[in-house]
N, CA, C and O of each residue as an XYZ file, in Angstrom:
820
protein
N     201.571    167.834     93.093
C     201.646    167.579     91.652
C     203.068    167.205     91.266
O     204.025    167.868     91.668
N     203.200    166.142     90.485
C     204.485    165.805     89.908
C     204.736    166.726     88.724
O     203.863    166.887     87.871
N     205.911    167.330     88.658
C     206.261    168.263     87.593
C     207.703    167.992     87.175
O     208.627    168.120     87.978
N     207.883    167.618     85.915
C     209.206    167.391     85.368
C     209.367    168.224     84.103
O     208.453    168.328     83.286
N     210.554    168.815     83.960
C     210.851    169.622     82.769
C     212.042    169.028     82.040
O     213.009    168.589     82.661
N     211.961    169.018     80.712
C     213.056    168.519     79.893
C     213.240    169.432     78.689
O     212.278    169.710     77.972
N     214.465    169.903     78.458
C     214.755    170.656     77.243
C     214.922    169.681     76.089
O     215.646    168.692     76.198
N     214.242    169.969     74.977
C     214.287    169.054     73.838
C     214.597    169.803     72.551
O     214.235    170.969     72.388
N     215.276    169.111     71.641
C     215.498    169.634     70.308
C     216.547    170.723     70.213
O     217.072    171.198     71.219
N     216.841    171.109     68.977
C     217.874    172.108     68.712
C     217.470    173.508     69.152
O     218.322    174.387     69.285
N     216.175    173.722     69.381
C     215.701    175.025     69.852
C     215.535    175.065     71.371
O     215.052    176.055     71.922
N     215.935    173.988     72.040
C     215.887    173.903     73.507
C     214.521    174.302     74.061
O     214.422    175.129     74.967
N     213.475    173.701     73.502
C     212.121    173.953     74.004
C     211.877    173.140     75.269
O     212.409    172.041     75.427
N     211.078    173.685     76.155
C     210.733    172.978     77.387
C     209.549    172.054     77.156
O     208.469    172.496     76.764
N     209.763    170.769     77.401
C     208.676    169.799     77.429
C     208.400    169.477     78.892
O     209.326    169.236     79.667
N     207.135    169.476     79.262
C     206.766    169.240     80.661
C     205.951    167.956     80.791
O     205.120    167.627     79.944
N     206.221    167.247     81.882
C     205.400    166.112     82.298
C     204.720    166.508     83.602
O     205.386    166.779     84.601
N     203.397    166.539     83.585
C     202.620    166.933     84.758
C     201.719    165.770     85.139
O     201.121    165.134     84.271
N     201.618    165.491     86.434
C     200.787    164.356     86.851
C     200.274    164.544     88.265
O     200.875    165.237     89.086
N     199.152    163.908     88.521
C     198.578    163.851     89.861
C     199.432    162.911     90.715
O     199.703    161.778     90.318
N     199.848    163.386     91.879
C     200.686    162.571     92.764
C     199.996    161.275     93.188
O     200.643    160.236     93.323
N     198.701    161.342     93.393
C     197.984    160.193     93.940
C     197.675    159.129     92.893
O     197.882    157.939     93.132
N     197.175    159.557     91.724
C     196.725    158.594     90.721
C     197.754    158.312     89.637
O     197.660    157.307     88.933
N     198.747    159.208     89.502
C     199.768    159.106     88.457
C     199.199    159.315     87.057
O     199.859    158.998     86.067
N     197.984    159.845     86.967
C     197.469    160.265     85.666
C     198.058    161.634     85.342
O     198.207    162.486     86.218
N     198.394    161.831     84.049
C     199.028    163.094     83.733
C     198.958    163.469     82.273
O     198.230    162.863     81.488
N     199.744    164.500     81.919
C     199.797    165.011     80.555
C     201.246    165.299     80.180
O     202.088    165.575     81.034
N     201.508    165.227     78.885
C     202.766    165.729     78.335
C     202.455    167.034     77.618
O     201.566    167.092     76.768
N     203.189    168.072     77.968
C     203.000    169.385     77.347
C     204.175    169.669     76.414
O     205.330    169.665     76.838
N     203.873    169.912     75.156
C     204.855    170.335     74.154
C     206.001    169.344     73.920
O     207.158    169.664     74.191
N     205.689    168.148     73.423
C     206.762    167.226     73.032
C     207.331    167.644     71.673
O     206.876    167.176     70.628
N     208.316    168.517     71.702
C     208.815    169.107     70.467
C     209.830    168.277     69.718
O     209.960    168.408     68.501
N     210.554    167.419     70.427
C     211.596    166.593     69.817
C     212.031    165.557     70.856
O     211.505    165.509     71.968
N     213.005    164.732     70.465
C     213.597    163.771     71.399
C     212.544    162.867     72.037
O     212.475    162.745     73.260
N     211.737    162.244     71.204
C     210.637    161.417     71.704
C     211.118    160.327     72.662
O     210.463    160.059     73.669
N     212.242    159.703     72.362
C     212.718    158.613     73.227
C     213.007    159.122     74.640
O     212.685    158.453     75.622
N     213.605    160.287     74.739
C     213.900    160.861     76.054
C     212.611    161.198     76.796
O     212.503    160.978     78.002
N     211.645    161.729     76.072
C     210.358    162.068     76.693
C     209.681    160.805     77.204
O     209.171    160.780     78.324
N     209.674    159.766     76.393
C     209.016    158.525     76.780
C     209.719    157.876     77.971
O     209.071    157.262     78.819
N     211.037    158.010     78.035
C     211.761    157.485     79.196
C     211.393    158.267     80.455
O     211.274    157.686     81.534
N     211.209    159.592     80.321
C     210.785    160.409     81.456
C     209.414    159.946     81.948
O     209.180    159.858     83.153
N     208.517    159.655     81.022
C     207.187    159.153     81.384
C     207.305    157.814     82.100
O     206.680    157.593     83.137
N     208.118    156.921     81.532
C     208.276    155.584     82.116
C     208.933    155.650     83.495
O     208.494    154.975     84.427
N     209.972    156.453     83.621
C     210.699    156.548     84.896
C     209.804    157.055     86.025
O     209.983    156.698     87.190
N     208.840    157.892     85.656
C     207.945    158.466     86.676
C     206.616    157.734     86.768
O     205.738    158.117     87.542
N     206.470    156.659     85.960
C     205.298    155.780     86.006
C     203.986    156.551     85.849
O     203.022    156.335     86.584
N     203.981    157.459     84.865
C     202.799    158.287     84.622
C     201.939    157.664     83.529
O     202.445    157.217     82.500
N     200.642    157.643     83.767
C     199.658    157.225     82.773
C     199.192    158.485     82.044
O     198.337    159.219     82.539
N     199.757    158.723     80.876
C     199.501    159.974     80.152
C     198.133    159.925     79.476
O     197.863    159.053     78.650
N     197.283    160.869     79.839
C     195.930    160.951     79.294
C     195.835    161.868     78.076
O     195.009    161.646     77.190
N     196.687    162.903     78.034
C     196.638    163.879     76.947
C     198.047    164.342     76.592
O     198.941    164.385     77.438
N     198.219    164.687     75.319
C     199.380    165.435     74.847
C     198.843    166.814     74.485
O     198.004    166.933     73.592
N     199.310    167.844     75.157
C     198.775    169.192     74.936
C     199.866    170.090     74.382
O     200.958    170.186     74.943
N     199.554    170.749     73.266
C     200.478    171.709     72.665
C     200.055    173.131     73.003
O     198.885    173.487     72.865
N     201.015    173.943     73.447
C     200.693    175.347     73.738
C     200.536    176.154     72.455
O     199.896    177.205     72.455
N     201.122    175.664     71.356
C     200.927    176.282     70.037
C     201.492    175.342     68.985
O     201.970    174.256     69.315
N     201.442    175.753     67.711
C     201.707    174.819     66.635
C     203.079    174.856     65.998
O     203.260    174.251     64.941
N     204.055    175.530     66.580
C     205.394    175.546     65.992
C     206.111    174.214     66.205
O     205.904    173.530     67.207
N     206.947    173.868     65.247
C     207.547    172.535     65.219
C     208.382    172.224     66.452
O     208.472    171.063     66.851
N     208.995    173.232     67.065
C     209.824    172.945     68.243
C     208.988    172.579     69.465
O     209.531    172.195     70.500
N     207.661    172.698     69.343
C     206.761    172.304     70.432
C     205.864    171.121     70.070
O     205.222    170.535     70.942
N     205.821    170.774     68.790
C     204.928    169.687     68.352
C     205.647    168.592     67.576
O     205.019    167.608     67.184
N     206.941    168.739     67.348
C     207.657    167.865     66.425
C     207.664    166.391     66.772
O     207.777    165.551     65.879
N     207.544    166.053     68.061
C     207.545    164.645     68.471
C     206.147    164.131     68.795
O     205.994    163.050     69.364
N     205.138    164.899     68.436
C     203.751    164.508     68.739
C     203.425    163.088     68.281
O     202.884    162.287     69.044
N     203.762    162.785     67.025
C     203.352    161.510     66.448
C     203.975    160.329     67.185
O     203.287    159.359     67.503
N     205.275    160.411     67.456
C     205.947    159.305     68.130
C     205.437    159.114     69.556
O     205.282    157.986     70.023
N     205.180    160.216     70.235
C     204.696    160.123     71.616
C     203.262    159.587     71.631
O     202.911    158.760     72.473
N     202.442    160.061     70.700
C     201.065    159.552     70.620
C     201.046    158.065     70.306
O     200.283    157.311     70.910
N     201.871    157.646     69.374
C     201.905    156.228     68.986
C     202.317    155.347     70.157
O     201.783    154.252     70.335
N     203.263    155.823     70.953
C     203.762    155.021     72.072
C     202.798    154.994     73.247
O     202.680    153.977     73.931
N     202.112    156.100     73.486
C     201.292    156.221     74.698
C     199.793    156.073     74.446
O     199.028    155.827     75.378
N     199.375    156.222     73.195
C     197.953    156.131     72.889
C     197.144    157.301     73.403
O     195.928    157.196     73.561
N     197.809    158.421     73.665
C     197.118    159.603     74.189
C     196.804    160.570     73.051
O     197.618    160.728     72.142
N     195.642    161.220     73.083
C     195.269    162.154     72.018
C     196.064    163.456     72.085
O     196.473    163.906     73.155
N     196.269    164.048     70.903
C     196.943    165.339     70.783
C     195.904    166.445     70.796
O     194.934    166.407     70.039
N     196.112    167.436     71.665
C     195.198    168.569     71.792
C     195.934    169.861     71.440
O     197.067    170.074     71.872
N     195.292    170.712     70.663
C     195.856    172.011     70.312
C     194.712    172.988     70.081
O     193.598    172.579     69.756
N     194.985    174.277     70.247
C     193.932    175.272     70.058
C     193.431    175.258     68.621
O     194.191    175.015     67.684
N     192.155    175.519     68.469
C     191.520    175.448     67.159
C     192.149    176.395     66.136
O     192.120    176.104     64.940
N     192.713    177.515     66.576
C     193.326    178.460     65.643
C     194.668    177.976     65.103
O     195.132    178.469     64.075
N     195.297    177.020     65.780
C     196.581    176.477     65.319
C     196.453    175.066     64.768
O     197.452    174.453     64.394
N     195.244    174.551     64.716
C     195.039    173.161     64.321
C     195.508    172.819     62.925
O     195.937    171.692     62.676
N     195.436    173.776     62.002
C     195.815    173.521     60.619
C     197.299    173.721     60.363
O     197.773    173.446     59.261
N     198.043    174.193     61.357
C     199.463    174.474     61.149
C     200.257    173.217     60.821
O     201.294    173.289     60.161
N     199.773    172.062     61.280
C     200.477    170.805     61.001
C     200.553    170.518     59.505
O     201.427    169.776     59.059
N     199.647    171.100     58.733
C     199.612    170.878     57.295
C     200.346    171.963     56.519
O     200.442    171.902     55.293
N     200.870    172.968     57.244
C     201.476    174.123     56.587
C     202.904    174.310     57.097
O     203.118    174.969     58.115
N     203.888    173.727     56.388
C     205.275    173.787     56.851
C     205.787    175.208     57.089
O     206.606    175.432     57.980
N     205.305    176.168     56.294
C     205.751    177.550     56.492
C     205.228    178.092     57.812
O     205.952    178.777     58.534
N     203.982    177.791     58.131
C     203.383    178.300     59.365
C     203.945    177.614     60.601
O     204.168    178.262     61.623
N     204.176    176.302     60.518
C     204.674    175.546     61.677
C     206.186    175.641     61.827
O     206.746    175.215     62.837
N     206.849    176.208     60.805
C     208.315    176.320     60.769
C     208.991    174.959     60.643
O     210.187    174.835     60.909
N     208.241    173.941     60.241
C     208.801    172.594     60.160
C     209.852    172.467     59.066
O     210.672    171.549     59.102
N     209.841    173.376     58.094
C     210.847    173.328     57.037
C     212.249    173.540     57.600
O     213.226    173.059     57.026
N     212.356    174.259     58.723
C     213.665    174.491     59.337
C     214.304    173.185     59.806
O     215.527    173.081     59.896
N     213.470    172.194     60.102
C     213.983    170.907     60.579
C     213.828    169.810     59.533
O     213.961    168.625     59.841
N     213.547    170.209     58.297
C     213.455    169.249     57.214
C     212.197    168.418     57.215
O     212.156    167.365     56.579
N     211.156    168.866     57.919
C     209.902    168.119     57.963
C     208.876    168.797     57.067
O     208.798    170.025     57.020
N     208.093    167.998     56.358
C     207.074    168.541     55.468
C     205.755    168.760     56.206
O     205.208    169.863     56.215
N     205.259    167.697     56.818
C     204.001    167.789     57.555
C     204.189    167.198     58.944
O     205.153    166.477     59.204
N     203.254    167.514     59.831
C     203.323    167.072     61.220
C     202.054    166.301     61.575
O     201.077    166.314     60.825
N     202.080    165.644     62.704
C     200.912    164.871     63.146
C     199.705    165.780     63.321
O     199.799    166.852     63.919
N     198.580    165.343     62.795
C     197.353    166.119     62.974
C     196.805    165.895     64.379
O     196.912    164.796     64.923
N     196.216    166.941     64.966
C     195.658    166.795     66.317
C     194.415    165.921     66.324
O     193.737    165.761     65.310
N     194.135    165.362     67.492
C     192.928    164.563     67.669
C     191.760    165.405     68.148
O     190.600    165.051     67.940
N     192.077    166.529     68.795
C     191.018    167.351     69.373
C     191.457    168.810     69.380
O     192.594    169.125     69.730
N     190.548    169.690     68.992
C     190.815    171.121     69.021
C     190.214    171.713     70.293
O     189.087    171.394     70.671
N     190.978    172.569     70.937
C     190.546    173.145     72.208
C     190.400    174.656     72.074
O     190.807    175.246     71.073
N     189.820    175.265     73.086
C     189.638    176.717     73.096
C     189.711    177.210     74.535
O     189.776    176.422     75.479
N     189.697    178.524     74.680
C     189.790    179.123     76.003
C     188.682    178.666     76.932
O     187.537    178.485     76.516
N     189.041    178.479     78.207
C     188.146    178.056     79.289
C     187.820    176.566     79.262
O     187.105    176.075     80.137
N     188.335    175.840     78.267
C     188.213    174.377     78.328
C     188.972    173.871     79.553
O     189.995    174.439     79.934
N     188.474    172.818     80.158
C     189.159    172.217     81.303
C     189.266    170.706     81.105
O     188.414    170.078     80.475
N     190.325    170.150     81.655
C     190.574    168.718     81.583
C     190.974    168.229     82.965
O     191.661    168.931     83.707
N     190.548    167.042     83.298
C     190.875    166.468     84.597
C     191.776    165.263     84.410
O     191.477    164.361     83.628
N     192.880    165.259     85.138
C     193.765    164.089     85.184
C     194.003    163.778     86.651
O     194.669    164.532     87.360
N     193.456    162.670     87.091
C     193.506    162.376     88.510
C     192.812    163.482     89.286
O     191.661    163.819     89.008
N     193.514    164.046     90.257
C     192.954    165.138     91.052
C     193.374    166.514     90.556
O     193.143    167.517     91.231
N     193.983    166.565     89.392
C     194.410    167.839     88.815
C     193.403    168.330     87.787
O     192.836    167.544     87.028
N     193.191    169.634     87.773
C     192.380    170.265     86.734
C     193.278    171.167     85.905
O     194.040    171.967     86.448
N     193.185    171.036     84.591
C     193.958    171.852     83.662
C     192.997    172.786     82.948
O     192.045    172.338     82.308
N     193.247    174.087     83.060
C     192.392    175.083     82.407
C     193.149    175.746     81.271
O     194.317    176.104     81.420
N     192.485    175.910     80.139
C     193.082    176.536     78.964
C     192.782    178.031     78.972
O     191.628    178.447     79.075
N     193.840    178.830     78.861
C     193.711    180.284     78.770
C     194.231    180.712     77.400
O     195.379    180.425     77.061
N     193.411    181.387     76.617
C     193.842    181.846     75.299
C     194.780    183.046     75.453
O     194.415    184.066     76.038
N     196.006    182.903     74.909
C     196.986    183.995     74.981
C     197.631    184.188     73.611
O     198.832    183.960     73.459
N     196.856    184.601     72.619
C     197.407    184.771     71.264
C     198.422    185.907     71.199
O     198.484    186.772     72.073
N     199.210    185.871     70.137
C     200.207    186.908     69.917
C     201.466    186.342     69.299
O     201.990    186.901     68.335
N     201.964    185.232     69.846
C     203.086    184.519     69.226
C     202.563    183.765     68.008
O     203.158    183.821     66.931
N     201.452    183.064     68.184
C     200.628    182.551     67.088
C     199.184    182.886     67.427
O     198.880    183.331     68.533
N     198.307    182.669     66.472
C     196.882    182.947     66.715
C     196.309    182.037     67.793
O     195.401    182.427     68.527
N     196.846    180.812     67.886
C     196.269    179.838     68.805
C     197.116    179.530     70.018
O     196.968    178.464     70.615
N     197.992    180.425     70.394
C     198.800    180.197     71.600
C     197.903    180.108     72.826
O     196.957    180.881     72.976
N     198.211    179.163     73.694
C     197.485    179.059     74.953
C     198.458    178.965     76.113
O     199.611    178.564     75.957
N     197.963    179.344     77.273
C     198.634    179.116     78.548
C     197.796    178.107     79.313
O     196.567    178.153     79.266
N     198.451    177.204     80.011
C     197.749    176.204     80.808
C     197.888    176.543     82.283
O     198.995    176.752     82.780
N     196.772    176.596     82.972
C     196.748    176.818     84.415
C     196.551    175.467     85.084
O     195.523    174.814     84.908
N     197.567    175.055     85.865
C     197.530    173.751     86.520
C     198.012    173.913     87.957
O     199.160    174.291     88.191
N     197.147    173.630     88.908
C     197.540    173.647     90.316
C     198.186    174.983     90.705
O     199.183    175.014     91.427
N     197.607    176.078     90.220
C     198.111    177.406     90.555
C     199.369    177.815     89.815
O     199.970    178.841     90.135
N     199.777    177.023     88.825
C     200.977    177.313     88.052
C     200.595    177.605     86.608
O     199.649    177.020     86.081
N     201.334    178.515     85.968
C     201.064    178.895     84.594
C     202.140    178.332     83.668
O     203.331    178.587     83.850
N     201.701    177.568     82.680
C     202.600    177.041     81.664
C     202.334    177.863     80.398
O     201.343    177.657     79.698
N     203.255    178.807     80.125
C     202.954    179.907     79.211
C     203.407    179.685     77.777
O     203.224    180.567     76.938
N     203.996    178.527     77.471
C     204.443    178.312     76.101
C     205.385    179.420     75.668
O     206.272    179.823     76.421
N     205.187    179.920     74.433
C     206.042    180.992     73.933
C     205.364    182.354     74.032
O     205.639    183.251     73.235
N     204.481    182.502     75.009
C     203.865    183.809     75.246
C     204.726    184.638     76.187
O     205.104    185.762     75.853
N     205.036    184.104     77.345
C     205.790    184.845     78.362
C     206.980    184.025     78.822
O     206.837    182.873     79.232
N     208.171    184.639     78.750
C     209.399    184.020     79.234
C     209.912    184.791     80.444
O     209.401    185.861     80.773
N     210.923    184.238     81.098
C     211.600    184.972     82.165
C     212.368    186.130     81.535
O     213.382    185.924     80.868
N     211.882    187.340     81.751
C     212.540    188.526     81.241
C     212.290    188.841     79.785
O     212.940    189.731     79.237
N     211.374    188.147     79.140
C     211.131    188.392     77.725
C     209.730    187.922     77.344
O     208.949    187.483     78.188
N     209.435    188.026     76.043
C     208.167    187.553     75.498
C     208.445    186.786     74.212
O     209.565    186.811     73.702
N     207.439    186.111     73.691
C     207.609    185.355     72.454
C     207.760    186.250     71.246
O     207.313    187.396     71.241
N     208.402    185.706     70.215
C     208.555    186.447     68.958
C     207.187    186.729     68.349
O     206.247    185.947     68.488
N     207.106    187.863     67.676
C     205.844    188.225     67.021
C     206.038    188.522     65.537
O     205.131    189.032     64.879
N     207.229    188.201     65.007
C     207.524    188.478     63.596
C     207.328    187.254     62.716
O     207.713    187.260     61.546
N     206.734    186.207     63.268
C     206.465    184.984     62.512
C     205.007    184.976     62.062
O     204.208    185.763     62.569
N     204.641    184.099     61.115
C     203.252    184.066     60.643
C     202.250    183.937     61.796
O     202.385    183.063     62.652
N     201.247    184.815     61.807
C     200.237    184.788     62.856
C     200.600    185.574     64.093
O     199.805    185.662     65.029
N     201.803    186.154     64.114
C     202.234    186.894     65.293
C     201.753    188.332     65.308
O     201.495    188.924     64.260
N     201.636    188.887     66.503
C     201.209    190.288     66.675
C     201.749    190.798     68.003
O     201.422    190.261     69.061
N     202.583    191.842     67.942
C     203.136    192.409     69.175
C     202.033    192.955     70.069
O     202.013    192.685     71.269
N     201.111    193.726     69.486
C     200.034    194.303     70.292
C     199.202    193.216     70.960
O     198.781    193.352     72.109
N     198.973    192.137     70.219
C     198.135    191.057     70.746
C     198.833    190.314     71.880
O     198.193    189.972     72.874
N     200.138    190.057     71.747
C     200.819    189.309     72.799
C     200.922    190.132     74.077
O     200.793    189.593     75.176
N     201.155    191.438     73.938
C     201.211    192.297     75.120
C     199.843    192.351     75.804
O     199.749    192.315     77.030
N     198.790    192.438     74.997
C     197.434    192.444     75.562
C     197.136    191.118     76.268
O     196.555    191.106     77.353
N     197.535    190.006     75.650
C     197.323    188.696     76.270
C     198.008    188.613     77.625
O     197.416    188.156     78.602
N     199.263    189.060     77.678
C     200.026    188.970     78.920
C     199.419    189.855     79.996
O     199.225    189.420     81.131
N     199.123    191.086     79.639
C     198.644    192.028     80.647
C     197.227    191.708     81.123
O     196.911    191.868     82.301
N     196.378    191.255     80.201
C     194.979    191.032     80.559
C     194.696    189.616     81.049
O     193.733    189.397     81.784
N     195.530    188.646     80.648
C     195.243    187.252     80.994
C     196.207    186.672     82.020
O     195.831    185.768     82.766
N     197.448    187.174     82.079
C     198.461    186.556     82.940
C     198.853    187.425     84.132
O     198.973    186.924     85.250
N     199.050    188.706     83.906
C     199.490    189.568     85.007
C     198.402    189.792     86.043
O     198.659    190.405     87.079
N     197.196    189.310     85.788
C     196.103    189.416     86.763
C     196.236    188.362     87.860
O     195.535    188.428     88.870
N     197.133    187.387     87.669
C     197.345    186.372     88.703
C     198.214    186.940     89.818
O     198.953    187.899     89.595
N     198.133    186.359     91.021
C     198.938    186.850     92.145
C     200.428    186.848     91.816
O     200.895    186.034     91.020
N     201.168    187.764     92.434
C     202.595    187.905     92.153
C     203.375    186.619     92.383
O     204.369    186.373     91.700
N     202.949    185.806     93.319
C     203.704    184.594     93.645
C     203.430    183.438     92.683
O     204.017    182.366     92.829
N     202.548    183.640     91.705
C     202.207    182.569     90.769
C     203.417    182.154     89.948
O     204.029    182.997     89.292
N     203.780    180.869     89.967
C     204.923    180.406     89.172
C     204.612    180.435     87.676
O     203.487    180.162     87.255
N     205.625    180.768     86.887
C     205.523    180.800     85.433
C     206.532    179.803     84.869
O     207.732    179.910     85.123
N     206.034    178.835     84.103
C     206.887    177.841     83.462
C     206.772    178.040     81.949
O     205.774    177.643     81.348
N     207.780    178.649     81.333
C     207.687    179.022     79.921
C     208.094    177.921     78.959
O     208.550    176.852     79.365
N     207.919    178.206     77.675
C     208.270    177.251     76.637
C     209.747    177.162     76.352
O     210.192    176.207     75.715
N     210.520    178.125     76.804
C     211.982    178.116     76.692
C     212.534    178.798     77.928
O     211.926    179.735     78.446
N     213.670    178.341     78.399
C     214.353    179.019     79.482
C     213.829    178.676     80.862
O     212.985    177.793     81.017
N     214.348    179.397     81.885
C     214.028    179.075     83.275
C     212.656    179.554     83.691
O     212.027    180.357     83.002
N     212.197    179.050     84.831
C     210.911    179.482     85.377
C     211.033    180.868     85.999
O     212.131    181.375     86.230
N     209.891    181.454     86.259
C     209.838    182.785     86.854
C     208.580    182.867     87.708
O     207.975    181.848     88.039
N     208.198    184.078     88.057
C     206.919    184.328     88.730
C     206.257    185.533     88.087
O     206.914    186.332     87.421
N     204.965    185.657     88.287
C     204.250    186.813     87.769
C     204.818    188.105     88.372
O     204.967    189.103     87.667
N     205.128    188.089     89.652
C     205.670    189.279     90.301
C     206.998    189.716     89.705
O     207.223    190.907     89.491
N     207.882    188.758     89.435
C     209.172    189.095     88.833
C     208.992    189.672     87.439
O     209.697    190.608     87.061
N     208.065    189.129     86.674
C     207.851    189.640     85.321
C     207.253    191.046     85.346
O     207.604    191.880     84.511
N     206.371    191.312     86.278
C     205.831    192.669     86.431
C     206.953    193.658     86.727
O     206.961    194.777     86.213
N     207.895    193.234     87.556
C     208.934    194.152     88.034
C     210.109    194.277     87.072
O     210.659    195.366     86.912
N     210.504    193.170     86.426
C     211.771    193.175     85.707
C     211.663    192.998     84.196
O     212.612    193.311     83.477
N     210.542    192.509     83.702
C     210.432    192.246     82.263
C     210.349    193.572     81.502
O     209.384    194.316     81.680
N     211.351    193.887     80.649
C     211.367    195.201     79.992
C     210.206    195.411     79.026
O     209.850    196.552     78.732
N     209.612    194.330     78.527
C     208.494    194.465     77.592
C     207.186    194.835     78.294
O     206.214    195.210     77.639
N     207.162    194.732     79.621
C     205.902    194.900     80.346
C     205.886    196.148     81.227
O     204.917    196.382     81.949
N     206.921    196.927     81.175
C     206.957    198.128     82.008
C     206.120    199.241     81.401
O     206.035    200.330     81.970
């Protein structure tokens, strides 16, 4: 699997480009800002982007959706519980970046949905807690956790739709059940593994 990570925007969110090595079909995960840089990453790697997938609806993960969709012609996918956040600047936090509204999604997704790009299968895992519609994507044995689980930390739960109890339950019941060697690629910061988070993450002890 081709896997590229790019930090974008003032909040340094991780945008990922994932693609099948053989067919070059792929997805962009969380284009939060810097659309031109993201599009250059797509072009440089010659990926045919089939989907734009958001792990949740905060502006630092969805802010460049419209520009990327317009350039690539790929539909925007987001969990059904976060689908309306694009219309609510307070909920999406878009007011922090001077934006009123955001691009509306083309398709609402839910847990256990799967998508195929080339020889890759992408599975949606519902991991609410940071927002009601936070998801983790399972791709080729790797977990793309958005703002649910970070290296040594967890996502904020003091924002609209957040719940500390819910995010801890999501992590323990949906993510820590994977083998210790499973790679974790979060929405901010460096990658980790499930085993390292079990052992060192202070929120999970």
